[in-house]
N, C-alpha and C positions, 0 to 999 in steps of 0.2 A: 509354392505359395499361391493360394486361390486369389481370385480377383477381390473378394470381400476382405480376405486377410491382408492383402497388399494395401488396399485402401485404408484399412484400420491402422496399419503400420505407418503409412504416410500421415494419417490424421494425428497420431501420437507425436510425430516429429513436428508437424505444423503447430501443435499445441505448445511444444517446448519453445519454438520460435516466438509464438504469440506472447507467452509469459515473459520471456526475456525482453521482448520489444516493449511490453507494458512497463517493465521495471525501468527501462531507459527513458520512457515518456514521463514516468513519475519523477525521476531524478531531474529531468529537464524542467518539469513544472516547478520543482523546488528551486532550481536555478533562476527561473523567472521571478519568483518571489524574492529570492535573496538579492537579486540585482535591481529590484524595483521596476521591473519591465512589464508588469501586469497591465499597464495602461498604454503599452506600446502601440496598440491598434485603436486607441481611444475607447469610447464607450460603444463601439460598433460590434455587433456579432450577428451572423457569422462573418460579415465583411470586415476588412481591416482598414480603418479610417475611411470607410465608405467605398473601398475598392476591393475587387477580387484579389488582385495582386498589387501590393503597395509599390508605388514608384518613388525613387529617391528616399528610401527609408533611413531613419536613424538607427543606432545600434539596438535600442530598446524595442523598436518595431521589428527588427530582424529576429530578435530573441523570442518575442511573443508570437510572431507569425510562424516561426519554425515550430513552436510548441503546438499551435493550432493545427498545422499540417500533420505533424507526427501523431497528435491525438486523433485526428480524423482517420488516419490509416489504421490506428489501433481499433477504432470502431469497425472498419472494414474487415479486419482479420477476425473479429469476434462474430460478425454477421456471417462470414464465410463458414466459420466453425459451426454456427448454429444450423445452417442449412445442410452442411456436410454431415453433421450428427443425425439429422432427420433422415438422411439417405442410408446411412450404414448402421444405425443403432435402432433397437426396438423402441416403441413409443414410450414405455415406462422404464426404460433402462436407466442406470445410474449415469452413464455418459451423457445421454440426451438430456437428463434433468440438469446436470451441471452446466451443460452448454446453454440451456435455456436461461438459467440464473445468471450466467455470464453476460448474456445479451441484456438482461434487465439492468445489471450492475453498470455496464458501460454506457447505457443510455442515461441512467441517473448521473453518472460521472460527467457526461457532456452537458447535461442540464445545469448541474451545480457550477461547472466552470463558466457557462454562459451567464448564470446569475451573478457571479462575482464581477464579471465585466459590466453587465448592464446596470447593476446597482452601484457601480464604481467602488467596490470594496477591494481595491487593488492599490498598487504603488505605495504611497506613503499614508494611506488612510489609517487612522489610529482608533477607530470606533470599536465599541463593544460588538457591534454587528459583524465587523470583519473578523474579530477573534472567534466568534461563535461560528461563522460561516466556514472558516478554514478548518476548525475542529470537526465540523460535520463533514466537510469535504474529505478529511483524513479518514473518518470512519467509513465512508463509502469507498474510498480507495482500498482500504483493507478488505472490505466486502468483495470488491472486484478481484483482488489478489486471491482471496479464498476460493472464489468461483473458478477462476482460471486454473488455480492449482489443483482443485478437485477434478476438473475436466482432464488435465494432463495426467494426473496420478491414476485416475480410474481407467483411462484409455490404454494403460499398460496391460490390462487383463481382458482377454477375449470375453470372459463371462459377464463383464460389466457393460458390454454392448447389448446384452440380452435383457430380459425383464424378470430378474429375480425378485422375490417378495422380501427384500431386506432393505435396510437403510444404510446410509454411509455417514451420517452425522452422528458422532458419539453421544451417548447419553450420560457419560460420566460427569458428575458435578465438578470434580477437580479440574477437568479439562476446560469446562465452560467458565469456571472461576478464573483460570489463567487467561483465557481469551478476553473475558470482560475486563480484567485488570489491564491487559495490553491495550484495549481500546481507550481506556481512560489515560493510560500512559502516553499513547500516541497523541491524543487530544491535547494533553498538557505539553507534550513536546512541540506540537505545532504552534501553540500559543507562545511558548518559550522562544522558539525560533523566530517568530514574528517580532517579539520584543527585542531580540538580539539584532534583528535587521533594522528596526525603526530607531533603536536607541543603543548603538554600539558603545561599548565601554572603552575608555581610554587606557585602563589598566585593570588587572584582576582585583586589586584592592578597591578601586572605585566601583567596580561592578558589584562586589559583595556589599559595599556600603549602600548602594542604590537599592539593593534587595530589601533593606529594612528602613528605607527612607519613606515616610508617609506621603511625601510630595512626588514620589516616582509614579510613572504610569502603571496602570494595573497589570499590564503584561510583564513588567519587571517585578512587581511585588508578589506575583503568583509563581515566580520561577522556582521557589523552594518546593512546590508541590511535585515537580517532575522527579527529582531524586528520591523523594519519599515513596512515590508510587513505584519507581524503578526497584527499590529495595523490596517492597512487598511483592512485586511481580516475580522477581528472581526467586524468592522463597516459594511462591506458588508453582513455578515451573519445576523446581527441584522436587517438590512434593508430587506433582503429576508424573514426572519422569520415573518415579519409583515403580509405577505400573508398567513401565516399558523395559523392566529388567529381565529380558529373555533374549535368547540368541536371535530370534526373528526380528526383534526391534532394536538390536544393538547398534546398528549403523545410524539409524534415525535418531536414537537417543544420544549417541555421541556427537552427531552433528548439531543437534539442538542445544545440548549443554555447552559445547564448544562455542557456538554462536552467542549464547547468553554471556559467557565469560568475556568474549571478545567485545561484545557490545558494551558491557560494563566498563571495560578499559577505554574504549573509544569515547564513552560519555565523559569520563574523567579528563581525557586528553582534549576533548572539545571545550570543556569548561576552562582548563588551564590556558588553552590557546585563545580564549575569548571568542569562540565560535566563528572562525573565518569561513567563507563560503565553501571552500573545497572540503573542509572538515565536516560541515553540516551535511554535505552530499554523501560523504563516506559513512557518516553516522546513520543517515537515513537508509542508505543501501543495506547496511548490516541489519538494521531494524526490520526492513522488509524481508530479508532472507531468513531472519530468525522467526518471523511470523509465519512464513511459508513452511519452515521446518516444524513449527508448533502445529500448524494446521494438518500437515501430512501425518504427523504422529497420531493425531486424533482420528483422521480418516482411516489410516491403516489399522489402528487399534480396533475400530468398530467393524470394518469389513472383515478382518481376520477372525474376530470373535463371532461374527454372524455366520461364518462358513463352517464352524465346528460346533 
């Protein structure tokens, strides 16, 4: 194996680590929200309660500070990937393009996280601004996952380190319809999770009654949107997956459809259990993995089609 080939092989492994690490950071961020620890460092950023390292912290401070440290390391990994890609990939290659977009996405993610803290849209804030901000934060998180996934998936192929005159984003309308619905589904899920955190139900019957109570908080009255969008999205994914009915896409299609079914069952279980913190994290992890599978299916479909 030549020096360049070895470096590209290590780059691929590093991207796998970076993506898995990012998933862990996303789950920890959800745990911060679920435990009401977003104000654990006060309204200070990047310092924590005015200190570089908080002394004698309470549990919420430890949770929030750990999230900031892990997020900072995630930024470091993406910066390393960006400069590494500049060294081993051609200027207009797909790998270098994906690495550049990953850097943009992680910077936006850091700025959005800082905004939540500085504007005090954390902990037990019940404002519309908080609901909107976490929905936008979710969209950018999915954007980041798409960029990291593209960097990882494309770095499998030596030709994608070069400068081929082709694109990797699919042009198929059914794919983008599924992605668009997933973004809306994720935004509604983020608002639903916020409502479950701020206003936990004492029983399943009480929760269902609150959904139709005009005096309930808007995050509760909007919960019905999430299952409606989920149903529409599942239909769109099955329609898109019909274009993957070939041997070369068989594994990706199976993983995608299997993940969709599992996510649907987890959604029902999350509702029956009244959204405990651990179940919210499992539901979120599966959602992220399904989105990664959906994105890989689109990237693979486009790159394979452009090669022939």
